[in-house]
All heavy atoms as an XYZ file, in Angstrom:
729
protein
N       0.858     -1.172      0.000
C       0.000      0.000      0.000
C       0.904      1.235      0.000
O       1.771      1.366      0.849
C      -0.887     -0.042      1.257
C      -2.046      0.879      1.202
S      -3.162      0.777      2.639
C      -3.581     -0.933      2.726
N       0.692      2.163     -0.934
C       1.548      3.340     -1.003
C       1.157      4.373      0.054
O       0.134      4.247      0.716
C       1.553      3.942     -2.410
C       0.171      4.399     -2.874
O      -0.669      4.710     -2.021
O      -0.042      4.449     -4.094
N       2.003      5.411      0.217
C       1.768      6.416      1.258
C       0.460      7.173      1.034
O      -0.257      7.487      1.981
C       2.931      7.411      1.304
C       4.194      6.784      1.863
O       4.091      5.766      2.578
O       5.296      7.311      1.576
N       0.134      7.471     -0.240
C      -1.107      8.183     -0.537
C      -2.315      7.350     -0.126
O      -3.249      7.841      0.496
C      -1.180      8.503     -2.028
C      -2.455      9.235     -2.419
C      -2.551      9.479     -3.917
O      -1.548      9.328     -4.624
O      -3.657      9.821     -4.356
N      -2.297      6.081     -0.455
C      -3.388      5.174     -0.092
C      -3.505      5.066      1.417
O      -4.598      5.148      1.977
C      -3.153      3.786     -0.708
O      -3.065      3.922     -2.123
C      -4.276      2.841     -0.352
N      -2.398      4.888      2.089
C      -2.402      4.777      3.545
C      -2.974      6.037      4.177
O      -3.761      5.969      5.116
C      -0.978      4.518      4.062
C      -0.910      4.186      5.530
C      -1.581      2.864      5.875
O      -1.637      1.957      5.067
N      -2.114      2.782      7.052
N      -2.621      7.204      3.643
C      -3.140      8.467      4.160
C      -4.638      8.583      3.985
O      -5.345      9.058      4.870
N      -5.148      8.142      2.829
C      -6.587      8.185      2.591
C      -7.333      7.284      3.560
O      -8.394      7.633      4.054
C      -6.907      7.748      1.159
C      -6.605      8.778      0.125
C      -6.956      8.288     -1.263
O      -7.025      7.099     -1.525
N      -7.175      9.223     -2.161
N      -6.787      6.113      3.826
C      -7.467      5.172      4.711
C      -7.469      5.641      6.157
O      -8.212      5.126      6.969
C      -6.831      3.787      4.604
C      -7.011      3.078      3.263
C      -6.251      1.755      3.256
C      -8.468      2.841      2.952
N      -6.643      6.616      6.482
C      -6.589      7.119      7.853
C      -7.371      8.413      8.037
O      -7.578      8.851      9.150
C      -5.129      7.320      8.276
C      -4.374      6.020      8.394
C      -2.911      6.214      8.748
O      -2.415      7.334      8.828
N      -2.220      5.126      8.966
N      -7.821      9.054      6.954
C      -8.609     10.278      7.066
C      -9.936      9.943      7.732
O     -10.583      8.966      7.364
C      -8.885     10.871      5.686
O      -7.694     11.157      5.016
N     -10.358     10.753      8.703
C     -11.628     10.455      9.387
C     -12.828     10.661      8.463
O     -13.064     11.758      7.971
C     -11.647     11.423     10.564
C     -10.688     12.502     10.214
C      -9.700     11.919      9.257
N     -13.573      9.608      8.224
C     -14.720      9.652      7.327
C     -15.775     10.625      7.861
O     -16.413     11.337      7.089
C     -15.318      8.233      7.154
C     -16.612      8.268      6.377
C     -14.316      7.320      6.477
N     -15.952     10.673      9.166
C     -16.990     11.499      9.790
C     -16.813     12.988      9.505
O     -17.766     13.747      9.602
C     -17.017     11.294     11.307
C     -17.234      9.865     11.729
C     -15.953      9.024     11.681
O     -14.840      9.561     11.785
O     -16.086      7.802     11.495
N     -15.610     13.409      9.147
C     -15.346     14.828      8.899
C     -15.376     15.180      7.412
O     -15.227     16.339      7.054
C     -13.990     15.207      9.489
N     -15.584     14.180      6.550
C     -15.512     14.411      5.110
C     -16.781     15.050      4.570
O     -17.882     14.785      5.052
C     -15.266     13.088      4.369
C     -13.943     12.454      4.700
S     -13.706     10.887      3.853
C     -12.994     11.480      2.330
N     -16.604     15.889      3.541
C     -17.751     16.429      2.820
C     -18.314     15.324      1.928
O     -17.646     14.310      1.685
C     -17.345     17.607      1.925
O     -16.438     17.126      0.908
C     -16.700     18.728      2.724
N     -19.511     15.542      1.416
C     -20.104     14.562      0.510
C     -19.209     14.357     -0.710
O     -18.953     13.231     -1.120
C     -21.499     15.026      0.061
C     -22.116     14.110     -0.954
C     -22.751     12.954     -0.555
C     -22.038     14.404     -2.316
C     -23.300     12.094     -1.489
C     -22.590     13.551     -3.248
C     -23.228     12.396     -2.834
N     -18.733     15.465     -1.273
C     -17.928     15.383     -2.483
C     -16.622     14.627     -2.250
O     -16.205     13.820     -3.080
C     -17.636     16.785     -3.026
C     -18.863     17.507     -3.552
C     -19.742     18.126     -2.477
O     -19.366     18.124     -1.276
O     -20.840     18.597     -2.834
N     -15.976     14.865     -1.117
C     -14.724     14.168     -0.804
C     -14.969     12.677     -0.583
O     -14.225     11.831     -1.088
C     -14.070     14.791      0.430
N     -16.021     12.355      0.149
C     -16.337     10.950      0.418
C     -16.711     10.222     -0.875
O     -16.259      9.104     -1.114
C     -17.475     10.845      1.437
N     -17.516     10.855     -1.710
C     -17.918     10.230     -2.967
C     -16.714     10.059     -3.892
O     -16.563      9.011     -4.534
C     -18.998     11.063     -3.663
C     -19.493     10.440     -4.952
S     -20.230      8.801     -4.759
C     -21.801      9.239     -4.092
N     -15.844     11.047     -3.941
C     -14.652     10.947     -4.779
C     -13.749      9.802     -4.349
O     -13.262      9.027     -5.184
N     -13.525      9.679     -3.051
C     -12.687      8.585     -2.556
C     -13.363      7.239     -2.783
O     -12.703      6.257     -3.151
C     -12.371      8.772     -1.069
C     -11.388      7.746     -0.565
C     -11.007      7.917      0.890
O     -11.062      9.045      1.411
O     -10.651      6.897      1.512
N     -14.674      7.184     -2.604
C     -15.408      5.941     -2.849
C     -15.274      5.518     -4.318
O     -15.046      4.342     -4.616
C     -16.873      6.109     -2.468
C     -17.775      4.897     -2.608
C     -17.253      3.711     -1.809
C     -19.196      5.253     -2.178
N     -15.365      6.469     -5.216
C     -15.205      6.162     -6.641
C     -13.802      5.628     -6.935
O     -13.641      4.700     -7.734
C     -15.501      7.390     -7.483
C     -16.980      7.741     -7.516
C     -17.283      9.069     -8.181
O     -16.340      9.850     -8.458
O     -18.476      9.340     -8.427
N     -12.782      6.206     -6.298
C     -11.408      5.727     -6.473
C     -11.268      4.285     -5.970
O     -10.620      3.454     -6.608
C     -10.425      6.623     -5.722
C     -10.235      7.978     -6.352
C      -9.318      8.866     -5.508
O      -8.557      8.338     -4.665
O      -9.368     10.089     -5.701
N     -11.869      3.998     -4.829
C     -11.798      2.648     -4.259
C     -12.472      1.643     -5.188
O     -11.921      0.577     -5.468
C     -12.430      2.626     -2.844
C     -11.499      3.337     -1.857
C     -12.724      1.197     -2.394
C     -12.094      3.549     -0.483
N     -13.655      1.987     -5.682
C     -14.365      1.094     -6.591
C     -13.523      0.839     -7.838
O     -13.391     -0.308     -8.288
C     -15.755      1.668     -6.961
C     -16.384      0.901     -8.110
C     -16.673      1.672     -5.748
N     -12.929      1.885     -8.367
C     -12.090      1.746     -9.555
C     -10.916      0.797     -9.302
O     -10.640     -0.097    -10.098
C     -11.583      3.122    -10.002
C     -10.804      3.060    -11.291
O     -11.331      2.514    -12.281
O      -9.651      3.550    -11.308
N     -10.246      0.974     -8.172
C      -9.101      0.107     -7.845
C      -9.525     -1.350     -7.661
O      -8.856     -2.266     -8.137
C      -8.404      0.607     -6.586
C      -7.625      1.870     -6.819
C      -6.957      2.340     -5.573
N      -6.225      3.566     -5.866
C      -5.799      4.405     -4.961
N      -6.011      4.146     -3.678
N      -5.148      5.488     -5.303
N     -10.644     -1.554     -6.968
C     -11.110     -2.919     -6.738
C     -11.593     -3.580     -8.030
O     -11.398     -4.779     -8.222
C     -12.207     -2.948     -5.676
C     -11.753     -2.616     -4.249
C     -12.949     -2.538     -3.314
C     -10.733     -3.609     -3.754
N     -12.214     -2.796     -8.910
C     -12.684     -3.356    -10.178
C     -11.533     -3.790    -11.077
O     -11.673     -4.720    -11.851
C     -13.573     -2.352    -10.910
C     -14.963     -2.254    -10.324
C     -15.842     -1.248    -11.047
O     -15.319     -0.386    -11.795
O     -17.068     -1.312    -10.856
N     -10.406     -3.114    -10.976
C      -9.239     -3.483    -11.785
C      -8.670     -4.831    -11.356
O      -8.038     -5.513    -12.143
C      -8.167     -2.397    -11.706
C      -8.561     -1.146    -12.457
C      -7.498     -0.090    -12.359
C      -7.959      1.159    -13.111
N      -7.034      2.274    -12.928
N      -8.888     -5.210    -10.093
C      -8.527     -6.536     -9.622
C      -7.058     -6.778     -9.354
O      -6.655     -7.908     -9.142
N      -6.239     -5.755     -9.342
C      -4.809     -5.960     -9.106
C      -4.379     -5.485     -7.719
O      -3.270     -5.015     -7.541
C      -3.977     -5.285    -10.205
C      -4.278     -3.803    -10.321
O      -5.117     -3.285     -9.610
N      -3.589     -3.136    -11.225
N      -5.268     -5.652     -6.745
C      -5.000     -5.235     -5.371
C      -4.854     -6.499     -4.517
O      -5.688     -7.398     -4.596
C      -6.156     -4.356     -4.832
C      -5.879     -3.899     -3.417
C      -6.391     -3.159     -5.745
N      -3.807     -6.582     -3.698
C      -3.637     -7.755     -2.827
C      -4.843     -7.932     -1.890
O      -5.550     -6.978     -1.573
C      -2.386     -7.434     -2.016
C      -1.661     -6.395     -2.804
C      -2.710     -5.629     -3.545
N      -5.055     -9.153     -1.445
C      -6.234     -9.497     -0.649
C      -6.404     -8.614      0.577
O      -7.480     -8.052      0.808
C      -6.175    -10.969     -0.226
C      -7.351    -11.444      0.631
C      -8.665    -11.280     -0.120
C      -7.136    -12.873      1.070
N      -5.372     -8.484      1.398
C      -5.499     -7.690      2.629
C      -5.822     -6.233      2.317
O      -6.615     -5.599      3.009
C      -4.223     -7.789      3.470
C      -4.040     -9.132      4.139
C      -5.193     -9.488      5.077
O      -5.631     -8.622      5.862
O      -5.653    -10.641      5.027
N      -5.215     -5.709      1.275
C      -5.485     -4.324      0.872
C      -6.921     -4.208      0.348
O      -7.602     -3.217      0.617
C      -4.483     -3.905     -0.203
C      -4.455     -2.422     -0.455
C      -3.313     -2.022     -1.372
O      -2.267     -2.711     -1.396
O      -3.467     -1.019     -2.066
N      -7.386     -5.225     -0.372
C      -8.765     -5.234     -0.864
C      -9.756     -5.182      0.287
O     -10.760     -4.472      0.225
C      -9.036     -6.491     -1.694
O      -8.300     -6.486     -2.867
N      -9.471     -5.935      1.337
C     -10.352     -5.942      2.512
C     -10.380     -4.562      3.164
O     -11.444     -4.049      3.533
C      -9.916     -7.043      3.507
C     -10.158     -8.417      2.884
C     -10.666     -6.905      4.834
C      -9.531     -9.560      3.645
N      -9.213     -3.942      3.292
C      -9.142     -2.594      3.872
C      -9.911     -1.597      3.011
O     -10.646     -0.745      3.526
C      -7.690     -2.163      4.032
N      -9.760     -1.694      1.694
C     -10.506     -0.821      0.787
C     -12.012     -1.041      0.929
O     -12.796     -0.093      0.954
C     -10.108     -1.070     -0.668
C      -8.867     -0.335     -1.115
C      -7.887     -1.010     -1.833
C      -8.687      1.020     -0.876
C      -6.747     -0.350     -2.279
C      -7.559      1.678     -1.305
C      -6.593      1.002     -2.014
O      -5.481      1.652     -2.449
N     -12.423     -2.299      0.991
C     -13.838     -2.623      1.116
C     -14.421     -2.020      2.396
O     -15.495     -1.402      2.378
C     -14.060     -4.140      1.091
C     -15.514     -4.507      1.171
C     -16.307     -4.505      0.029
C     -16.104     -4.827      2.393
C     -17.652     -4.825      0.101
C     -17.452     -5.144      2.466
C     -18.219     -5.139      1.315
O     -19.550     -5.444      1.400
N     -13.724     -2.185      3.499
C     -14.196     -1.637      4.779
C     -14.279     -0.120      4.722
O     -15.236      0.485      5.212
C     -13.282     -2.093      5.909
C     -13.410     -3.575      6.201
C     -12.363     -4.095      7.167
O     -11.347     -3.398      7.421
O     -12.553     -5.219      7.665
N     -13.272      0.504      4.122
C     -13.270      1.962      3.971
C     -14.438      2.387      3.069
O     -15.121      3.370      3.341
C     -11.933      2.409      3.398
C     -11.812      3.883      3.119
C     -11.703      4.689      4.373
N     -11.425      6.078      4.031
C     -11.165      7.002      4.901
N     -11.110      6.707      6.179
N     -10.937      8.233      4.525
N     -14.669      1.628      2.004
C     -15.769      1.934      1.097
C     -17.115      1.875      1.778
O     -17.989      2.709      1.534
N     -17.305      0.891      2.646
C     -18.553      0.794      3.405
C     -18.754      2.026      4.288
O     -19.857      2.569      4.377
C     -18.563     -0.471      4.266
C     -18.898     -1.717      3.503
C     -20.325     -1.726      2.989
O     -21.257     -1.395      3.744
O     -20.494     -2.061      1.809
N     -17.694      2.470      4.947
C     -17.786      3.663      5.802
C     -18.087      4.903      4.961
O     -18.896      5.751      5.357
C     -16.484      3.842      6.585
N     -17.469      5.006      3.795
C     -17.713      6.148      2.914
C     -19.143      6.138      2.383
O     -19.798      7.181      2.306
C     -16.719      6.142      1.751
C     -15.273      6.431      2.133
C     -14.335      6.040      1.010
C     -15.095      7.896      2.511
N     -19.660      4.967      2.035
C     -21.039      4.843      1.564
C     -22.012      5.287      2.648
O     -22.958      6.035      2.385
C     -21.335      3.406      1.150
C     -22.770      3.187      0.697
C     -23.086      1.708      0.663
C     -24.550      1.438      0.489
N     -25.384      1.827      1.618
N     -21.769      4.855      3.871
C     -22.619      5.242      5.001
C     -22.589      6.756      5.189
O     -23.630      7.382      5.418
C     -22.172      4.522      6.275
O     -22.288      3.112      6.063
C     -23.002      4.925      7.476
N     -21.398      7.344      5.083
C     -21.257      8.800      5.225
C     -22.045      9.520      4.128
O     -22.767     10.482      4.406
C     -19.775      9.192      5.173
C     -19.505     10.668      5.186
C     -19.842     11.309      6.503
N     -19.464     12.715      6.496
C     -19.924     13.601      7.332
N     -20.744     13.242      8.292
N     -19.552     14.853      7.251
N     -21.916      9.068      2.891
C     -22.639      9.695      1.782
C     -24.149      9.582      1.983
O     -24.875     10.556      1.787
C     -22.221      9.075      0.451
S     -20.557      9.524     -0.082
N     -24.618      8.402      2.382
C     -26.045      8.210      2.645
C     -26.542      9.162      3.721
O     -27.593      9.783      3.583
C     -26.340      6.774      3.072
C     -26.318      5.787      1.918
O     -26.366      6.213      0.749
O     -26.267      4.574      2.208
N     -25.772      9.292      4.799
C     -26.150     10.174      5.902
C     -26.227     11.628      5.431
O     -27.194     12.333      5.728
C     -25.150     10.028      7.050
C     -25.515     10.899      8.233
O     -26.663     10.820      8.706
O     -24.630     11.676      8.690
N     -25.224     12.070      4.694
C     -25.219     13.454      4.211
C     -26.355     13.716      3.237
O     -26.966     14.794      3.260
C     -23.869     13.787      3.574
C     -22.696     13.858      4.562
C     -21.377     13.981      3.810
C     -22.876     15.012      5.533
N     -26.667     12.741      2.385
C     -27.794     12.911      1.458
C     -29.124     12.997      2.204
O     -29.983     13.812      1.863
C     -27.840     11.751      0.464
C     -26.828     11.810     -0.665
C     -26.868     10.519     -1.471
C     -27.079     13.004     -1.568
N     -29.300     12.174      3.231
C     -30.538     12.221      4.019
C     -30.669     13.564      4.729
O     -31.761     14.134      4.793
C     -30.581     11.071      5.018
C     -30.885      9.750      4.354
C     -30.888      8.611      5.346
C     -31.093      7.283      4.614
N     -31.061      6.149      5.528
N     -29.564     14.069      5.263
C     -29.605     15.386      5.918
C     -29.983     16.475      4.932
O     -30.773     17.365      5.241
C     -28.244     15.712      6.534
C     -27.921     14.932      7.753
C     -26.617     15.419      8.320
N     -26.048     14.466      9.240
C     -24.933     14.664      9.902
N     -24.253     15.779      9.730
N     -24.485     13.760     10.740
N     -29.401     16.429      3.737
C     -29.710     17.427      2.719
C     -31.173     17.338      2.310
O     -31.842     18.363      2.141
C     -28.799     17.238      1.505
N     -31.675     16.125      2.163
C     -33.066     15.924      1.788
C     -34.009     16.533      2.822
O     -35.024     17.131      2.471
C     -33.333     14.433      1.648
C     -34.721     14.109      1.150
C     -34.904     12.615      0.998
O     -34.962     11.917      2.033
O     -34.981     12.157     -0.146
N     -33.675     16.399      4.100
C     -34.520     16.951      5.156
C     -34.525     18.471      5.120
O     -35.479     19.101      5.565
C     -34.071     16.447      6.520
C     -34.415     15.001      6.746
S     -34.128     14.421      8.440
C     -32.346     14.422      8.519
N     -33.448     19.060      4.596
C     -33.362     20.522      4.555
C     -34.093     21.129      3.361
O     -34.427     22.308      3.368
C     -31.902     20.949      4.528
C     -31.210     20.641      5.839
C     -29.748     20.932      5.814
N     -29.422     22.212      5.227
C     -28.216     22.524      4.778
N     -27.242     21.658      4.843
N     -27.988     23.715      4.264
N     -34.296     20.327      2.325
C     -34.987     20.821      1.143
C     -36.473     20.886      1.461
O     -37.064     19.913      1.894
C     -34.726     19.906     -0.072
C     -35.544     20.359     -1.271
C     -33.252     19.885     -0.413
N     -37.040     22.021      1.243
C     -38.454     22.195      1.562
C     -39.193     22.747      0.351
O     -38.608     23.353     -0.530
C     -38.634     23.176      2.715
C     -38.010     22.718      4.010
C     -38.172     23.751      5.108
O     -38.188     24.951      4.804
O     -38.273     23.328      6.255
N     -40.469     22.504      0.326
C     -41.293     23.123     -0.700
C     -42.257     24.093     -0.027
O     -42.613     23.927      1.137
C     -42.032     22.081     -1.518
C     -43.061     21.284     -0.752
C     -43.744     20.296     -1.664
C     -44.766     19.491     -0.870
N     -45.435     18.498     -1.714
N     -42.670     25.071     -0.752
C     -43.565     26.089     -0.222
C     -45.006     25.608     -0.363
O     -45.425     25.143     -1.412
C     -43.367     27.414     -0.986
C     -44.353     28.463     -0.506
C     -41.940     27.913     -0.834
N     -45.754     25.691      0.741
C     -47.192     25.394      0.708
C     -47.916     26.662      0.282
O     -47.585     27.760      0.730
C     -47.698     24.982      2.085
C     -47.222     23.633      2.539
C     -47.926     23.247      3.817
N     -47.806     24.320      4.811
C     -47.453     24.134      6.070
N     -47.216     22.940      6.526
N     -47.366     25.150      6.895
N     -48.919     26.498     -0.566
C     -49.678     27.652     -1.043
C     -51.123     27.575     -0.559
O     -51.722     26.505     -0.498
C     -49.654     27.702     -2.580
C     -48.278     27.831     -3.224
C     -48.420     27.791     -4.738
C     -47.587     29.103     -2.786
N     -51.672     28.747     -0.242
C     -53.093     28.841      0.092
C     -53.891     28.740     -1.207
O     -53.333     28.794     -2.302
C     -53.379     30.178      0.781
C     -52.728     30.310      2.136
C     -53.200     31.607      2.819
N     -52.515     31.746      4.084
C     -51.520     32.594      4.323
N     -51.101     33.401      3.373
N     -50.962     32.652      5.498
N     -55.206     28.639     -1.081
C     -56.051     28.514     -2.272
C     -55.899     29.719     -3.202
O     -56.053     29.590     -4.406
C     -57.514     28.320     -1.882
O     -57.960     29.421     -1.112
N     -55.570     30.885     -2.665
C     -55.376     32.083     -3.482
C     -54.005     32.163     -4.117
O     -53.714     33.080     -4.884
N     -53.139     31.201     -3.808
C     -51.811     31.179     -4.409
C     -50.729     31.850     -3.578
O     -49.580     31.905     -3.998
N     -51.079     32.365     -2.390
C     -50.071     33.007     -1.551
C     -49.418     31.964     -0.649
O     -50.071     31.010     -0.212
C     -50.700     34.121     -0.683
O     -51.734     33.553      0.108
C     -51.251     35.240     -1.541
N     -48.138     32.135     -0.362
C     -47.434     31.158      0.491
C     -48.022     31.107      1.893
O     -48.397     32.121      2.460
C     -46.000     31.689      0.537
C     -45.880     32.641     -0.594
C     -47.244     33.177     -0.857
N     -48.115     29.896      2.463
C     -48.627     29.743      3.817
C     -47.621     29.056      4.735
O     -47.917     28.773      5.878
C     -49.933     28.932      3.801
O     -49.678     27.618      3.371
N     -46.457     28.762      4.252
C     -45.432     28.099      5.055
C     -44.652     27.121      4.197
O     -44.733     27.145      2.977
N     -43.930     26.258      4.874
C     -43.144     25.259      4.164
C     -43.405     23.887      4.757
O     -43.916     23.755      5.864
C     -41.631     25.558      4.260
O     -41.241     25.541      5.629
C     -41.284     26.884      3.626
N     -43.040     22.850      3.999
C     -43.141     21.475      4.464
C     -42.012     20.700      3.802
O     -41.478     21.124      2.780
C     -44.498     20.874      4.123
C     -44.779     20.797      2.642
C     -46.197     20.338      2.326
O     -47.138     20.932      2.848
O     -46.309     19.382      1.546
N     -41.637     19.552      4.369
C     -40.579     18.753      3.733
C     -40.954     18.413      2.296
O     -42.126     18.212      1.983
C     -40.509     17.488      4.586
C     -41.077     17.894      5.898
C     -42.127     18.948      5.590
N     -39.960     18.351      1.432
C     -40.175     18.108      0.022
C     -40.956     16.829     -0.234
O     -41.884     16.794     -1.014
C     -38.828     18.047     -0.718
C     -38.890     17.800     -2.212
C     -39.624     18.936     -2.911
C     -37.507     17.639     -2.782
N     -40.588     15.732      0.445
C     -41.223     14.445      0.197
C     -42.088     13.974      1.351
O     -42.231     12.780      1.574
C     -40.161     13.382     -0.094
C     -39.471     13.634     -1.410
O     -40.123     14.143     -2.326
O     -38.278     13.326     -1.510
N     -42.630     14.862      2.109
C     -43.472     14.458      3.234
C     -42.644     14.060      4.422
O     -41.913     14.850      4.968
N     -42.723     12.789      4.815
C     -42.032     12.279      5.997
C     -40.538     12.206      5.758
O     -40.066     11.478      4.900
C     -42.574     10.896      6.351
C     -42.012     10.369      7.655
O     -41.388     11.151      8.387
O     -42.214      9.167      7.939
N     -39.753     12.942      6.540
C     -38.290     12.970      6.381
C     -37.625     11.692      6.836
O     -36.460     11.469      6.575
C     -37.719     14.160      7.144
N     -38.369     10.795      7.510
C     -37.777      9.544      7.992
C     -37.852      8.420      6.966
O     -37.402      7.320      7.217
C     -38.479      9.090      9.283
C     -38.173     10.019     10.438
O     -37.081     10.635     10.436
O     -39.010     10.139     11.345
N     -38.468      8.673      5.805
C     -38.546      7.658      4.760
C     -37.153      7.251      4.330
O     -36.249      8.063      4.259
C     -39.305      8.157      3.533
C     -40.794      8.334      3.802
O     -41.279      7.783      4.812
O     -41.468      9.010      3.005
N     -36.978      5.970      4.024
C     -35.696      5.487      3.535
C     -35.468      5.953      2.107
O     -36.383      5.962      1.291
C     -35.641      3.965      3.565
C     -35.508      3.445      4.979
O     -34.992      4.159      5.850
O     -35.920      2.293      5.202
N     -34.256      6.351      1.830
C     -33.865      6.708      0.483
C     -33.638      5.404     -0.274
O     -32.967      4.516      0.225
C     -32.583      7.575      0.510
C     -32.153      7.917     -0.901
C     -32.814      8.834      1.318
N     -34.187      5.260     -1.499
C     -34.113      3.972     -2.186
C     -32.783      3.643     -2.818
O     -32.723      2.844     -3.733
C     -35.207      4.121     -3.267
C     -35.247      5.582     -3.545
C     -34.969      6.224     -2.212
N     -31.675      4.215     -2.360
C     -30.370      3.850     -2.925
C     -29.329      3.692     -1.894
O     -29.276      3.921     -0.840
C     -29.889      4.849     -3.985
C     -29.957      6.284     -3.555
C     -28.910      6.855     -2.866
C     -31.045      7.062     -3.832
C     -28.957      8.162     -2.479
C     -31.097      8.384     -3.455
C     -30.043      8.935     -2.784
């Protein structure tokens, strides 16, 4: 495992932005798909990928809860806001 790879595997996933986590996850998938990674390194990548996927899912759910749509009265004037998809606790299908 090279120094760059070792450094990535030690970065705290909990502090990563969505874009950083998704970018690293894409790199891991690419490396694993190529199939030229030793077994122990593959396992470490897989575990890191699972943590990154969880982080991305969490950040997407948080963003979804923040997106709101405007409720309108019968006359067309705004009356408040509500979650975009109703219940914010619904599971995201991906």
